[in-house]
VOPAGU-2260 file (C-alpha; in pm, 1 decimal, decimal comma):
REM VOPAGU-2260
SITE   aa  ch    i         X         Y         Z
SITE  MET   A    0   11016,8    5300,4    4120,6
SITE  THR   A    1   11411,3    5358,6    4188,1
SITE  LEU   A    2   11554,2    5691,8    4099,3
SITE  PRO   A    3   11754,3    5550,7    3774,8
SITE  LYS   A    4   11445,2    5408,4    3636,4
SITE  LYS   A    5   11284,2    5751,8    3669,8
SITE  LEU   A    6   11563,7    5916,1    3508,0
SITE  MET   A    7   11529,3    5689,0    3243,5
SITE  LYS   A    8   11179,3    5792,9    3173,1
SITE  THR   A    9   11248,4    6161,6    3196,0
SITE  MET   A   10   11524,2    6103,1    2926,4
SITE  GLU   A   11   11260,3    5922,3    2706,7
SITE  ASP   A   12   11035,7    6220,8    2776,1
SITE  ILE   A   13   11266,1    6509,3    2697,2
SITE  PHE   A   14   11512,9    6331,2    2426,3
SITE  GLY   A   15   11307,2    6018,0    2323,0
SITE  SER   A   16   11370,4    5662,2    2296,7
SITE  GLY   A   17   11746,4    5551,9    2195,2
SITE  ASP   A   18   11892,9    5235,5    2228,7
SITE  SER   A   19   12235,5    5344,0    2347,3
SITE  ASN   A   20   12084,1    5457,1    2681,3
SITE  ARG   A   21   12322,3    5365,5    2960,5
SITE  VAL   A   22   12299,7    5488,2    3327,1
SITE  PHE   A   23   12586,8    5591,9    3563,8
SITE  PHE   A   24   12626,6    5680,0    3939,0
SITE  ALA   A   25   12875,7    5875,0    4144,8
SITE  PRO   A   26   12822,7    5925,0    4522,4
SITE  GLY   A   27   12849,8    6253,6    4760,0
SITE  ARG   A   28   13131,9    6202,5    5015,5
SITE  VAL   A   29   13179,3    6299,7    5407,6
SITE  ASN   A   30   13497,7    6357,5    5540,3
SITE  LEU   A   31   13514,5    6203,0    5900,1
SITE  ILE   A   32   13814,0    6413,9    5956,7
SITE  GLY   A   33   14124,2    6549,8    5806,9
SITE  GLU   A   34   13979,3    6887,1    5703,4
SITE  HIS   A   35   14182,7    7141,4    5470,0
SITE  THR   A   36   14468,0    6905,5    5464,1
SITE  ASP   A   37   14437,1    6773,8    5117,6
SITE  TYR   A   38   14564,9    7063,3    4938,5
SITE  ASN   A   39   14813,6    7084,8    5194,7
SITE  GLY   A   40   14986,7    6751,5    5110,5
SITE  GLY   A   41   14825,1    6597,7    5420,0
SITE  TYR   A   42   14617,3    6309,3    5552,0
SITE  VAL   A   43   14246,2    6280,5    5519,1
SITE  LEU   A   44   13960,6    6010,2    5598,1
SITE  PRO   A   45   13654,0    6054,8    5400,9
SITE  CYS   A   46   13406,2    5788,8    5266,9
SITE  ALA   A   47   13161,4    5709,8    4971,2
SITE  LEU   A   48   12821,0    5793,1    5060,9
SITE  GLU   A   49   12511,1    5589,5    4876,7
SITE  ILE   A   50   12335,6    5912,9    4792,5
SITE  GLY   A   51   12498,2    6108,8    4483,2
SITE  THR   A   52   12479,9    6170,2    4121,2
SITE  TYR   A   53   12293,8    5971,0    3858,5
SITE  ALA   A   54   12318,8    6032,1    3464,6
SITE  VAL   A   55   12138,0    5858,3    3179,4
SITE  ALA   A   56   12339,5    5933,8    2827,2
SITE  GLN   A   57   12270,4    5834,3    2485,0
SITE  LYS   A   58   12476,4    5912,3    2193,9
SITE  ARG   A   59   12423,5    6166,6    1909,7
SITE  LYS   A   60   12527,4    6157,9    1561,1
SITE  ASP   A   61   12664,7    6529,0    1566,7
SITE  ARG   A   62   12896,7    6698,2    1799,2
SITE  GLU   A   63   12631,5    6875,6    2016,0
SITE  CYS   A   64   12579,9    6765,6    2386,1
SITE  HIS   A   65   12218,5    6859,3    2504,5
SITE  LEU   A   66   12215,5    6854,9    2887,2
SITE  TYR   A   67   11935,3    6834,0    3113,4
SITE  SER   A   68   11893,1    6846,8    3534,4
SITE  VAL   A   69   11606,5    6729,3    3719,8
SITE  ASN   A   70   11748,4    6909,4    3975,8
SITE  PHE   A   71   11749,0    7245,1    3762,3
SITE  PRO   A   72   11424,4    7225,7    3576,0
SITE  GLU   A   73   11365,6    7598,5    3508,4
SITE  GLU   A   74   11687,0    7592,4    3317,6
SITE  GLY   A   75   11591,0    7347,6    3050,0
SITE  VAL   A   76   11811,2    7219,4    2813,0
SITE  ILE   A   77   12152,3    7319,0    2804,2
SITE  THR   A   78   12314,0    7295,8    2486,4
SITE  PHE   A   79   12691,1    7339,4    2365,0
SITE  SER   A   80   12929,7    7213,0    2058,6
SITE  LEU   A   81   13225,2    6993,3    2144,3
SITE  ASP   A   82   13419,7    7263,5    1926,6
SITE  ASP   A   83   13342,5    7548,5    2187,0
SITE  LEU   A   84   13408,1    7413,6    2542,5
SITE  VAL   A   85   13440,2    7700,3    2763,6
SITE  ASN   A   86   13324,1    7784,6    3109,0
SITE  ASP   A   87   13012,6    8012,3    3043,3
SITE  GLU   A   88   12857,3    8151,1    3333,7
SITE  LYS   A   89   12494,0    8102,5    3198,6
SITE  ASP   A   90   12568,2    7728,6    3147,2
SITE  GLY   A   91   12582,3    7695,4    3578,1
SITE  TRP   A   92   12594,2    7358,8    3667,6
SITE  ALA   A   93   12664,9    7214,2    3333,0
SITE  ASN   A   94   13030,2    7389,5    3334,4
SITE  TYR   A   95   13131,0    7055,0    3550,0
SITE  PRO   A   96   13024,4    6803,4    3278,0
SITE  LYS   A   97   13129,7    7043,5    2996,1
SITE  GLY   A   98   13473,2    7049,7    3161,9
SITE  VAL   A   99   13542,7    6665,6    3187,8
SITE  ILE   A  100   13442,2    6649,3    2833,3
SITE  LYS   A  101   13695,4    6917,7    2746,3
SITE  ALA   A  102   13980,6    6709,0    2954,5
SITE  PHE   A  103   13888,0    6369,5    2795,4
SITE  ILE   A  104   13923,2    6543,3    2424,0
SITE  ASN   A  105   14245,0    6687,2    2518,8
SITE  LYS   A  106   14360,4    6348,5    2627,9
SITE  GLY   A  107   14275,0    6224,8    2273,9
SITE  VAL   A  108   13950,9    6053,8    2347,0
SITE  GLU   A  109   13720,5    6089,3    2013,1
SITE  VAL   A  110   13398,8    6205,2    2225,5
SITE  ARG   A  111   13096,1    6233,7    1996,8
SITE  GLY   A  112   12765,9    6419,3    2087,8
SITE  LEU   A  113   12521,6    6342,9    2371,9
SITE  ASN   A  114   12197,8    6377,0    2539,3
SITE  ILE   A  115   12255,2    6342,3    2909,2
SITE  VAL   A  116   12001,6    6377,1    3180,1
SITE  PHE   A  117   12152,5    6425,6    3540,0
SITE  GLU   A  118   11972,2    6391,2    3870,1
SITE  GLY   A  119   12130,0    6423,4    4214,8
SITE  ASN   A  120   11998,5    6310,9    4570,0
SITE  ILE   A  121   12261,2    6490,2    4739,9
SITE  PRO   A  122   12128,7    6799,6    4925,6
SITE  ASN   A  123   12233,7    7139,9    4742,1
SITE  GLY   A  124   12512,6    7333,4    4905,1
SITE  ALA   A  125   12572,1    7083,3    5191,3
SITE  GLY   A  126   12937,7    7075,7    5126,3
SITE  LEU   A  127   12901,4    6679,2    5055,5
SITE  SER   A  128   13079,1    6733,2    4724,3
SITE  SER   A  129   12802,5    6750,6    4436,2
SITE  SER   A  130   13042,0    6921,9    4207,0
SITE  ALA   A  131   13313,3    6651,3    4220,1
SITE  SER   A  132   13036,4    6365,2    4196,8
SITE  ILE   A  133   12927,8    6521,4    3879,3
SITE  GLU   A  134   13285,2    6543,1    3735,3
SITE  LEU   A  135   13341,5    6166,2    3839,8
SITE  VAL   A  136   12992,7    6025,7    3706,4
SITE  THR   A  137   13075,2    6253,5    3349,8
SITE  SER   A  138   13420,5    6061,6    3383,9
SITE  VAL   A  139   13285,9    5723,6    3397,3
SITE  MET   A  140   13037,3    5783,2    3157,5
SITE  LEU   A  141   13290,2    5917,1    2902,1
SITE  ASN   A  142   13512,7    5648,3    2989,2
SITE  GLU   A  143   13286,1    5358,2    2915,6
SITE  MET   A  144   13104,3    5510,6    2639,8
SITE  PHE   A  145   13373,1    5584,3    2422,6
SITE  GLU   A  146   13635,2    5324,0    2568,7
SITE  ALA   A  147   13889,9    5565,0    2678,7
SITE  GLY   A  148   14048,3    5312,1    2891,6
SITE  LEU   A  149   14130,9    5516,8    3165,8
SITE  SER   A  150   14171,4    5391,9    3537,2
SITE  MET   A  151   13962,9    5508,7    3801,2
SITE  LEU   A  152   14242,3    5702,5    3949,9
SITE  GLU   A  153   14355,2    5855,9    3641,8
SITE  MET   A  154   13978,9    6008,1    3620,6
SITE  VAL   A  155   14003,8    6116,5    3975,7
SITE  GLU   A  156   14306,2    6308,4    3907,9
SITE  LEU   A  157   14157,3    6430,9    3556,2
SITE  ALA   A  158   13834,4    6561,0    3785,3
SITE  LYS   A  159   14074,5    6774,7    4008,9
SITE  GLU   A  160   14248,4    6913,2    3706,9
SITE  VAL   A  161   13870,2    7035,8    3598,8
SITE  GLU   A  162   13784,5    7175,6    3923,4
SITE  ASN   A  163   14116,9    7376,7    3955,3
SITE  GLU   A  164   14177,0    7503,4    3580,8
SITE  PHE   A  165   13803,7    7494,1    3406,4
SITE  ILE   A  166   13596,4    7600,0    3725,5
SITE  GLY   A  167   13870,1    7782,7    3921,7
SITE  VAL   A  168   13838,6    7634,0    4268,0
SITE  ASN   A  169   14184,6    7546,7    4408,2
SITE  CYS   A  170   14045,8    7241,0    4549,6
SITE  GLY   A  171   14265,5    6915,6    4684,9
SITE  ILE   A  172   14234,2    6594,4    4547,5
SITE  MET   A  173   14011,5    6436,2    4832,1
SITE  ASP   A  174   13670,8    6482,3    4673,6
SITE  GLN   A  175   13748,2    6350,7    4372,1
SITE  PHE   A  176   13948,4    6047,5    4545,2
SITE  ALA   A  177   13698,5    5953,4    4784,3
SITE  ILE   A  178   13385,0    5975,3    4502,1
SITE  GLY   A  179   13573,2    5775,1    4295,9
SITE  MET   A  180   13793,3    5503,4    4506,0
SITE  GLY   A  181   13502,7    5462,2    4786,5
SITE  LYS   A  182   13416,1    5125,2    4890,7
SITE  ASN   A  183   13103,6    5024,4    5084,1
SITE  HIS   A  184   13157,9    5004,4    5460,3
SITE  HIS   A  185   13484,8    5169,3    5457,9
SITE  ALA   A  186   13652,3    5481,2    5485,8
SITE  VAL   A  187   13956,6    5589,5    5298,7
SITE  MET   A  188   14253,2    5673,6    5474,6
SITE  LEU   A  189   14466,6    5877,3    5227,7
SITE  HIS   A  190   14794,4    6102,3    5201,3
SITE  CYS   A  191   14710,5    6331,9    4920,2
SITE  ASP   A  192   15066,9    6411,5    4834,6
SITE  SER   A  193   15179,9    6043,2    4784,4
SITE  LEU   A  194   14814,4    5937,1    4659,8
SITE  LYS   A  195   14925,5    5597,2    4886,2
SITE  TYR   A  196   14560,7    5504,9    5090,0
SITE  GLU   A  197   14435,2    5228,3    5252,1
SITE  TYR   A  198   14084,8    5101,2    5312,2
SITE  LEU   A  199   13958,9    5111,5    5688,9
SITE  PRO   A  200   13642,9    4915,8    5783,9
SITE  ILE   A  201   13380,5    5164,6    5957,2
SITE  LYS   A  202   13284,0    4925,8    6255,2
SITE  LEU   A  203   12996,1    5140,3    6454,6
SITE  ASP   A  204   12830,8    4885,0    6643,0
SITE  ARG   A  205   12576,9    5070,3    6815,6
SITE  TYR   A  206   12655,4    5412,7    6680,4
SITE  SER   A  207   12522,6    5613,3    6348,4
SITE  ILE   A  208   12685,2    5874,4    6172,1
SITE  ILE   A  209   12473,9    6165,1    6142,6
SITE  ILE   A  210   12512,0    6439,0    5905,3
SITE  ALA   A  211   12332,6    6784,2    5970,7
SITE  ASN   A  212   12296,2    7060,8    5714,1
SITE  THR   A  213   12360,3    7409,7    5819,1
SITE  ASN   A  214   12094,0    7515,4    5507,6
SITE  LYS   A  215   12329,4    7804,4    5473,0
SITE  GLN   A  216   12450,1    7857,3    5102,7
SITE  ARG   A  217   12788,5    7949,3    4984,4
SITE  GLY   A  218   12968,4    7936,2    4681,4
SITE  LEU   A  219   13346,4    7763,2    4691,3
SITE  ALA   A  220   13470,0    7954,1    4409,0
SITE  THR   A  221   13393,4    8279,2    4583,7
SITE  SER   A  222   13434,6    8218,4    4949,0
SITE  ALA   A  223   13738,6    8251,7    5125,6
SITE  TYR   A  224   13878,5    7880,2    5069,4
SITE  ASN   A  225   14121,8    8005,1    4810,1
SITE  GLU   A  226   14246,1    8281,3    5043,1
SITE  ARG   A  227   14355,6    8007,6    5327,1
SITE  ARG   A  228   14525,3    7811,4    5035,8
SITE  GLU   A  229   14700,1    8117,3    4918,7
SITE  SER   A  230   14795,3    8166,0    5295,5
SITE  CYS   A  231   14938,7    7818,7    5321,0
SITE  GLU   A  232   15115,8    7841,0    5003,3
SITE  SER   A  233   15289,0    8162,6    5129,0
SITE  ALA   A  234   15393,6    8048,5    5454,0
SITE  LEU   A  235   15544,6    7746,1    5277,7
SITE  LYS   A  236   15711,3    7943,9    5028,9
SITE  LYS   A  237   15878,9    8174,3    5298,8
SITE  LEU   A  238   15992,6    7871,4    5512,2
SITE  GLN   A  239   16159,9    7679,0    5195,5
SITE  GLY   A  240   16381,3    7951,4    5186,3
SITE  ILE   A  241   16588,1    7773,6    5510,3
SITE  LEU   A  242   16431,6    7445,5    5504,4
SITE  PRO   A  243   16400,1    7142,0    5261,5
SITE  LEU   A  244   15996,6    7103,3    5225,8
SITE  GLN   A  245   15780,0    6994,2    4974,4
SITE  THR   A  246   15456,9    7072,0    5141,7
SITE  VAL   A  247   15291,3    7202,8    5450,8
SITE  SER   A  248   15244,3    6915,2    5551,9
SITE  ASP   A  249   15614,4    6862,8    5610,9
SITE  ILE   A  250   15637,8    7134,5    5854,3
SITE  THR   A  251   15687,5    7018,8    6210,6
SITE  LEU   A  252   15525,4    7236,6    6511,9
SITE  GLN   A  253   15914,4    7265,6    6614,8
SITE  GLN   A  254   15978,2    7408,6    6297,8
SITE  LEU   A  255   15687,8    7650,5    6283,6
SITE  ASN   A  256   15773,8    7728,8    6619,0
SITE  ASP   A  257   16130,8    7800,5    6557,8
SITE  HIS   A  258   16045,1    8024,3    6278,0
SITE  ALA   A  259   15763,8    8182,7    6366,5
SITE  GLU   A  260   15924,0    8529,2    6288,2
SITE  LEU   A  261   15961,9    8455,0    5895,0
SITE  LEU   A  262   15552,9    8438,2    5925,8
SITE  GLU   A  263   15242,9    8669,1    5953,3
SITE  GLU   A  264   15026,6    8574,0    6232,8
SITE  THR   A  265   14754,6    8454,8    6001,1
SITE  GLU   A  266   15027,0    8210,5    5833,9
SITE  ILE   A  267   15109,1    8067,2    6158,3
SITE  LYS   A  268   14760,6    7988,2    6257,1
SITE  ARG   A  269   14700,1    7812,6    5925,7
SITE  VAL   A  270   15013,6    7615,6    5926,2
SITE  ARG   A  271   14958,9    7497,1    6287,1
SITE  HIS   A  272   14600,6    7396,5    6206,2
SITE  VAL   A  273   14732,5    7169,9    5925,6
SITE  ILE   A  274   15011,4    7016,2    6139,4
SITE  THR   A  275   14797,4    6912,7    6408,5
SITE  GLU   A  276   14513,2    6824,0    6219,7
SITE  ASN   A  277   14746,6    6575,5    5997,4
SITE  GLN   A  278   14833,9    6418,4    6373,4
SITE  ARG   A  279   14467,5    6395,8    6456,7
SITE  THR   A  280   14387,3    6197,4    6143,9
SITE  LYS   A  281   14656,1    5975,6    6185,4
SITE  LYS   A  282   14549,7    5916,5    6546,3
SITE  ALA   A  283   14202,5    5886,8    6430,3
SITE  ALA   A  284   14287,2    5610,9    6184,9
SITE  GLN   A  285   14446,2    5403,3    6432,8
SITE  ALA   A  286   14124,6    5445,9    6675,9
SITE  LEU   A  287   13900,1    5321,7    6404,9
SITE  ILE   A  288   14156,3    5037,2    6347,6
SITE  ASN   A  289   14119,7    4959,3    6715,3
SITE  GLY   A  290   13755,1    4996,9    6734,8
SITE  ASN   A  291   13823,7    5303,8    6984,4
SITE  LEU   A  292   13511,3    5524,0    6885,3
SITE  SER   A  293   13532,6    5780,9    7229,1
SITE  LEU   A  294   13902,1    5858,0    7124,3
SITE  PHE   A  295   13805,1    5897,6    6759,4
SITE  GLY   A  296   13512,4    6162,2    6888,0
SITE  VAL   A  297   13745,2    6319,1    7064,0
SITE  LEU   A  298   13951,2    6385,3    6791,6
SITE  MET   A  299   13638,9    6498,5    6610,1
SITE  ASN   A  300   13569,7    6768,2    6847,7
SITE  GLN   A  301   13943,4    6895,0    6821,3
SITE  SER   A  302   13927,1    6916,9    6496,0
SITE  HIS   A  303   13634,0    7145,3    6498,6
SITE  GLU   A  304   13797,3    7355,3    6741,9
SITE  SER   A  305   14137,2    7414,4    6557,7
SITE  LEU   A  306   13901,7    7454,2    6214,8
SITE  LYS   A  307   13722,0    7739,2    6425,8
SITE  LYS   A  308   14053,8    7917,4    6592,0
SITE  ASP   A  309   14336,4    7845,4    6350,4
SITE  TYR   A  310   14146,6    7778,5    6035,2
SITE  GLU   A  311   13866,7    8017,3    6098,2
SITE  VAL   A  312   13631,9    7864,3    5821,6
SITE  THR   A  313   13335,5    7733,2    6049,3
SITE  GLY   A  314   13083,7    8074,9    6130,2
SITE  ILE   A  315   12808,3    8078,9    6384,9
SITE  GLU   A  316   12568,0    7830,6    6174,5
SITE  LEU   A  317   12857,5    7528,2    6186,3
SITE  ASP   A  318   12937,5    7630,2    6559,3
SITE  THR   A  319   12606,3    7642,4    6685,8
SITE  LEU   A  320   12515,0    7285,1    6533,4
SITE  VAL   A  321   12840,7    7157,1    6667,0
SITE  GLU   A  322   12790,4    7309,2    7024,2
SITE  LEU   A  323   12406,1    7171,5    7018,0
SITE  ALA   A  324   12524,1    6810,2    6917,1
SITE  ARG   A  325   12785,0    6792,8    7197,2
SITE  LYS   A  326   12511,8    6886,3    7469,8
SITE  GLN   A  327   12326,8    6577,5    7343,2
SITE  ASN   A  328   12361,2    6239,9    7546,2
SITE  GLY   A  329   12469,5    6007,7    7328,1
SITE  THR   A  330   12696,5    6247,9    7098,5
SITE  ILE   A  331   13063,7    6122,9    7107,7
SITE  GLY   A  332   13182,5    6323,6    6854,3
SITE  ALA   A  333   13085,8    6654,2    6647,5
SITE  ARG   A  334   13275,3    6850,4    6375,0
SITE  MET   A  335   13244,2    7050,0    6069,5
SITE  THR   A  336   13311,3    6872,4    5733,5
SITE  GLY   A  337   13374,8    7002,8    5381,1
SITE  ALA   A  338   13517,2    7309,7    5288,6
SITE  GLY   A  339   13334,7    7545,7    5577,0
SITE  PHE   A  340   13158,3    7883,6    5540,9
SITE  GLY   A  341   12822,8    7683,6    5597,6
SITE  GLY   A  342   12756,2    7330,3    5438,3
SITE  CYS   A  343   12706,1    7004,9    5702,4
SITE  THR   A  344   12868,5    6886,8    6028,6
SITE  VAL   A  345   12943,9    6516,7    6072,6
SITE  ASN   A  346   12833,8    6347,0    6403,0
SITE  ILE   A  347   12870,7    6012,9    6558,1
SITE  VAL   A  348   12573,0    5951,1    6774,1
SITE  GLU   A  349   12429,0    5649,5    6969,0
SITE  ASP   A  350   12146,2    5474,7    6799,4
SITE  ASP   A  351   11865,4    5486,9    7021,5
SITE  LYS   A  352   11960,9    5871,2    7097,5
SITE  VAL   A  353   11957,7    5963,0    6719,1
SITE  GLU   A  354   11565,0    6039,0    6715,3
SITE  ALA   A  355   11615,4    6270,9    7021,3
SITE  PHE   A  356   11909,2    6444,9    6869,3
SITE  ILE   A  357   11773,5    6509,7    6536,9
SITE  GLU   A  358   11479,2    6698,7    6695,1
SITE  GLU   A  359   11607,6    6848,7    6983,0
SITE  VAL   A  360   11932,6    6998,6    6785,6
SITE  GLY   A  361   11693,8    7092,7    6541,5
SITE  ILE   A  362   11447,7    7285,2    6769,7
SITE  ALA   A  363   11728,6    7474,9    6917,0
SITE  TYR   A  364   11912,9    7521,7    6573,1
SITE  LYS   A  365   11610,9    7702,0    6427,6
SITE  GLU   A  366   11573,5    7937,0    6757,8
SITE  ARG   A  367   11897,5    8037,9    6751,1
SITE  ILE   A  368   11981,8    8057,7    6371,8
SITE  GLY   A  369   11616,0    8147,0    6244,9
SITE  TRP   A  370   11599,2    7878,6    5988,7
SITE  ALA   A  371   11573,1    7486,4    5988,5
SITE  ALA   A  372   11854,5    7222,8    5949,6
SITE  ASP   A  373   11836,4    6904,5    5801,1
SITE  PHE   A  374   11973,4    6564,1    5898,7
SITE  TYR   A  375   12043,4    6259,8    5753,8
SITE  THR   A  376   12211,2    5910,2    5883,0
SITE  ALA   A  377   12479,6    5849,5    5643,9
SITE  LYS   A  378   12517,8    5521,3    5493,1
SITE  ILE   A  379   12834,8    5461,9    5343,8
SITE  GLY   A  380   12884,2    5315,2    4978,3
SITE  ASP   A  381   13070,8    5216,4    4661,2
SITE  GLY   A  382   13250,6    5492,3    4444,8
SITE  ALA   A  383   13141,7    5583,0    4077,9
SITE  LYS   A  384   13028,0    5325,0    3849,5
SITE  GLU   A  385   12804,0    5243,8    3550,4
SITE  ILE   A  386   12444,6    5094,6    3661,7
SITE  ASP   A  387   12312,1    4781,9    3482,0
SITE  ILE   A  388   11990,6    4890,2    3308,5
SITE  LYS   A  389   11871,6    4519,1    3313,2
SITE  GLU   A  390   11917,9    4506,3    3708,0
SITE  GLU   A  391   11718,2    4818,3    3739,1
SITE  ILE   A  392   11425,4    4708,3    3491,7
SITE  THR   A  393   11388,0    4373,7    3663,4
């Protein structure tokens, strides 16, 4: 039985049958290169994954929303009114869809009460953007069920606003963009300031993208993520006093070096990472176009070193996974992906070496860190969408 079919059965068990049941999906994402550049107006190169968040929804006749997550059964059904949409710590995961509902209402959409059952198969805490996946699956659901008429790009921007203002995480737009605008077998080369983007075919030939999860849990809102952003914004403000700059990504290395006396050492390191990471991401996109996976792997490795030394967002778990991966025969590139402080690495590994990679890296990681890592072969898929129930039933 497919996950959407099981989810429809769960909906019936919890809320009863209804003829307005509709099914929606939003993927997770993995960023191949271009880390901590999105909120600095730079370049990123993510792709949507086949795994993600499913939701089955049915309309109610009142102004209440009743939400249930298969992933958090111990929390039961979370209930709130459309007239009282506030971020409430006791509602946990449900604050993400709640924030999206509020944003749709603020746009003038006539949202009514809903019963919704969610289930995600993105590993919890892996840094593959489960929060943005929940936001986008809720957005597509509301857009379709209440005929709001928003474009996918409008929903992407709305979901980012929810994350920033309702949830309180100062993220950029990359996660929501990759999840909403993803395309099967393609990465998205996105300039986060202008939102200009290009789809690049992923041609791996005899290689696979392997995601390794450190299984170190971290909460973005309480991590040093916001501190990194504040440091970049502080540096930009100081340099804007003498230079015509709009974003951190407008700063050149020459300008950074020429005006280093205006900045603290930490600010110099943070900005240097952003500048060099943008350069690497543009080179990586061209390498992908040229089919030069070897160069792509070198750039991935350089990205991780910059994230480790200049942006300081890796940590022993991520560094250990990357170090072990690079020692494996058949690995051409390894780096942390996502916000850091835990989460995942992304690796490009020769197909016939994948089994040995998972076994040997897994054993060494557990010996060194004390707990197991998990490994996944990344399958690239489409962006957020409604799923045809009839196709699921047949």
